[in-house]
LUMBAKOL-231616 format. One line per field, with one value per residue (C-alpha): x, y, z; residue in one letter; residue number from 1. Coordinates in steps of 0.05 Angstrom, whole numbers, plus 5000, padded with zeros to 4 digits. Layout:
REM residues N
X <- (X	...)
Y <- (Y	...)
Z <- (Z	...)
r <- (a	...)
k <- (NUM	...)
//
This chain:
REM residues 271
X <- (8958	8974	9028	9094	9086	9018	9047	9102	9051	9008	9069	9087	9022	9016	8970	8910	8894	8820	8809	8741	8703	8645	8636	8697	8654	8646	8716	8742	8802	8808	8854	8899	8882	8931	8909	8897	8849	8784	8765	8699	8695	8648	8616	8664	8638	8663	8735	8734	8764	8767	8823	8826	8900	8900	8845	8810	8849	8832	8854	8808	8841	8819	8839	8897	8928	8919	8964	9030	9005	8950	8971	8942	8871	8862	8793	8778	8720	8701	8627	8576	8542	8480	8435	8455	8441	8372	8356	8374	8325	8270	8287	8283	8217	8188	8215	8183	8116	8124	8153	8112	8119	8152	8125	8163	8144	8170	8199	8237	8257	8280	8244	8241	8223	8172	8210	8178	8199	8270	8308	8271	8310	8371	8397	8397	8440	8388	8387	8427	8408	8411	8418	8343	8351	8308	8327	8333	8335	8375	8332	8361	8347	8275	8263	8290	8250	8187	8199	8206	8142	8178	8164	8102	8118	8067	8067	8052	7977	7982	7972	8011	8060	8069	8138	8132	8113	8171	8220	8196	8204	8275	8298	8279	8336	8383	8378	8428	8387	8364	8434	8454	8393	8410	8479	8453	8398	8448	8498	8444	8417	8487	8484	8528	8514	8517	8519	8523	8591	8623	8625	8685	8665	8652	8580	8577	8615	8608	8615	8628	8568	8540	8578	8547	8556	8593	8628	8667	8697	8677	8725	8705	8688	8642	8652	8595	8602	8553	8570	8579	8589	8657	8701	8746	8808	8839	8780	8786	8860	8843	8790	8839	8891	8838	8820	8893	8905	8845	8869	8804	8791	8762	8711	8682	8609	8595	8522	8515	8460	8418	8418	8464	8520	8591	8645	8719	8772	8812	8885	8939	9002	9068	9116)
Y <- (7279	7220	7175	7172	7097	7109	7162	7113	7058	7103	7129	7058	7048	7064	7125	7139	7210	7228	7291	7325	7334	7372	7447	7486	7517	7448	7438	7376	7363	7293	7301	7241	7179	7128	7056	7024	6966	7004	7078	7115	7174	7230	7282	7331	7389	7354	7350	7283	7216	7154	7107	7036	7019	6950	6901	6924	6990	7057	7129	7189	7238	7310	7356	7384	7317	7291	7345	7306	7252	7284	7321	7387	7385	7398	7413	7387	7417	7356	7346	7398	7441	7410	7465	7449	7376	7393	7431	7370	7329	7379	7375	7299	7301	7346	7299	7241	7277	7290	7222	7158	7113	7046	6982	6929	6863	6842	6773	6739	6806	6835	6885	6862	6915	6904	6890	6949	6997	6972	7019	7080	7076	7033	7088	7133	7086	7044	6968	6910	6858	6789	6720	6717	6776	6821	6886	6878	6938	6939	6955	7026	7039	7015	7057	7120	7112	7096	7157	7202	7175	7140	7068	7027	6960	6904	6842	6771	6786	6849	6896	6961	6968	7033	7061	7041	6969	6965	6991	6940	6883	6903	6915	6843	6820	6878	6911	6964	6983	7050	7076	7052	7086	7153	7153	7128	7180	7236	7215	7210	7278	7307	7281	7220	7152	7102	7026	6971	6954	6886	6866	6865	6931	6968	6993	7031	7048	7120	7141	7212	7255	7241	7176	7112	7049	6997	7049	7083	7055	7077	7128	7124	7069	7085	7058	7075	7088	7116	7169	7140	7068	7034	7032	6972	7006	6941	6931	7003	6993	6930	6967	7024	6976	6944	7012	7028	6962	6978	7049	7077	7133	7110	7156	7146	7167	7186	7190	7237	7237	7286	7238	7283	7251	7279	7252	7240	7217	7160	7160	7110	7144	7112	7143)
Z <- (7291	7246	7275	7237	7227	7195	7148	7128	7116	7072	7034	7016	6977	6904	6898	6856	6837	6839	6797	6806	6741	6771	6768	6793	6848	6881	6906	6940	6987	6959	6900	6911	6951	6979	6970	7038	7040	7048	7051	7060	7011	7032	6988	6953	6996	7059	7084	7118	7098	7140	7119	7145	7147	7180	7200	7264	7263	7231	7234	7225	7178	7167	7109	7149	7168	7097	7068	7073	7025	6984	6920	6901	6875	6801	6774	6705	6666	6624	6642	6619	6671	6704	6677	6605	6618	6645	6582	6541	6583	6568	6494	6495	6533	6479	6425	6462	6458	6384	6363	6357	6418	6410	6441	6480	6511	6580	6571	6629	6658	6590	6547	6475	6424	6369	6304	6266	6322	6334	6289	6315	6380	6363	6319	6380	6421	6456	6459	6432	6380	6411	6380	6368	6321	6365	6399	6475	6522	6585	6647	6653	6580	6586	6648	6616	6552	6594	6638	6577	6546	6488	6508	6524	6558	6557	6601	6576	6580	6539	6598	6597	6655	6693	6706	6779	6761	6712	6764	6816	6766	6749	6821	6840	6796	6809	6879	6856	6795	6821	6833	6764	6735	6768	6735	6668	6666	6685	6631	6577	6597	6584	6513	6519	6488	6544	6540	6592	6622	6617	6690	6736	6768	6702	6703	6638	6574	6551	6479	6454	6438	6369	6360	6333	6374	6332	6290	6346	6410	6479	6509	6582	6632	6691	6762	6809	6884	6935	6987	7057	7033	7037	6975	6967	6940	6920	6873	6850	6836	6796	6755	6743	6716	6672	6643	6632	6596	6551	6539	6568	6617	6682	6714	6784	6789	6862	6882	6941	6994	6953	6894	6853	6813	6817	6770	6784	6736	6766	6745	6762	6788	6807	6857)
r <- (m	v	p	a	s	t	t	r	t	l	a	s	f	k	r	l	s	l	l	a	t	s	s	p	t	r	s	s	p	l	s	s	l	p	t	p	t	i	a	t	l	t	a	p	s	n	s	f	l	r	a	f	i	k	p	n	t	h	n	s	l	t	k	e	t	l	k	p	f	l	t	k	l	m	t	v	a	e	m	e	e	k	t	e	g	e	s	r	v	q	e	e	l	r	e	g	e	e	e	e	k	v	t	g	l	l	v	d	g	d	v	v	i	n	e	k	d	a	e	k	i	h	g	k	g	y	g	e	y	e	e	d	g	k	l	h	l	a	p	v	e	a	l	l	l	a	e	r	g	r	l	v	v	l	d	s	e	g	r	e	l	t	f	k	e	l	a	k	t	f	t	r	k	d	p	k	l	w	t	r	y	l	v	y	r	d	l	r	s	r	g	y	v	v	k	q	g	f	g	g	g	i	d	f	r	v	y	p	r	g	s	k	v	g	e	e	a	a	k	t	l	i	y	i	v	t	e	g	k	p	i	n	l	k	e	l	d	r	v	t	k	l	a	v	s	m	r	k	k	l	t	m	a	l	i	n	r	q	g	d	v	v	y	y	n	v	l	q	m	t	f)
k <- (1	2	3	4	5	6	7	8	9	10	11	12	13	14	15	16	17	18	19	20	21	22	23	24	25	26	27	28	29	30	31	32	33	34	35	36	37	38	39	40	41	42	43	44	45	46	47	48	49	50	51	52	53	54	55	56	57	58	59	60	61	62	63	64	65	66	67	68	69	70	71	72	73	74	75	76	77	78	79	80	81	82	83	84	85	86	87	88	89	90	91	92	93	94	95	96	97	98	99	100	101	102	103	104	105	106	107	108	109	110	111	112	113	114	115	116	117	118	119	120	121	122	123	124	125	126	127	128	129	130	131	132	133	134	135	136	137	138	139	140	141	142	143	144	145	146	147	148	149	150	151	152	153	154	155	156	157	158	159	160	161	162	163	164	165	166	167	168	169	170	171	172	173	174	175	176	177	178	179	180	181	182	183	184	185	186	187	188	189	190	191	192	193	194	195	196	197	198	199	200	201	202	203	204	205	206	207	208	209	210	211	212	213	214	215	216	217	218	219	220	221	222	223	224	225	226	227	228	229	230	231	232	233	234	235	236	237	238	239	240	241	242	243	244	245	246	247	248	249	250	251	252	253	254	255	256	257	258	259	260	261	262	263	264	265	266	267	268	269	270	271)
//
């Protein structure tokens, strides 16, 4: 049983509503989350939330004891079904076999695309032109294109790098690269155009399907969390306010223990 003082403390916090955007069959008891300092969010199939209310003190809350301050769960069908996404992956893999491969050079941890090949992939939402006038790929973009057989990456000696070697090189600079790659790959497989975020907790910007970067604005910002790892809700609140100020939708991408990605809309609510 949650002490009355704890309930009053939780009720005093501004709440954030987390609306599941996965398939309706994967329900979650976590539809609205108070904002204590830190919380550990488990997978949507579980009914357990541990909320840290004060330093050195925490209360274990089950689905039943959360009822007084959790709003009713609403399922939003905004993401395509996983099976449809997988079919898109197969289509792109076939395209990769049919299309001519592009070549990139690994320079100081960046993949720079051969000038004659740049427009072949930039038009499909990959890479950014830098001050040197060349197309640079983000690590997640290079990995995806390499995995799909669209990109050959050479080192300074002209040797072709394997996917594994490329991944090792990138993870030296970014230990969280693999989690970012899982989300990036999943979003691209669903047909979205995805670009790098701009720091401050924003991992990616997501554009509508079929849109051209530079001609249309991103509609969604992605914030990545991993199941079982603590979430700093003050940071989440800050990122939510940032998204609101930019008139963007904030989506939390939760990577569960099986490596699957589940999406939640994060909405700021005032009571």
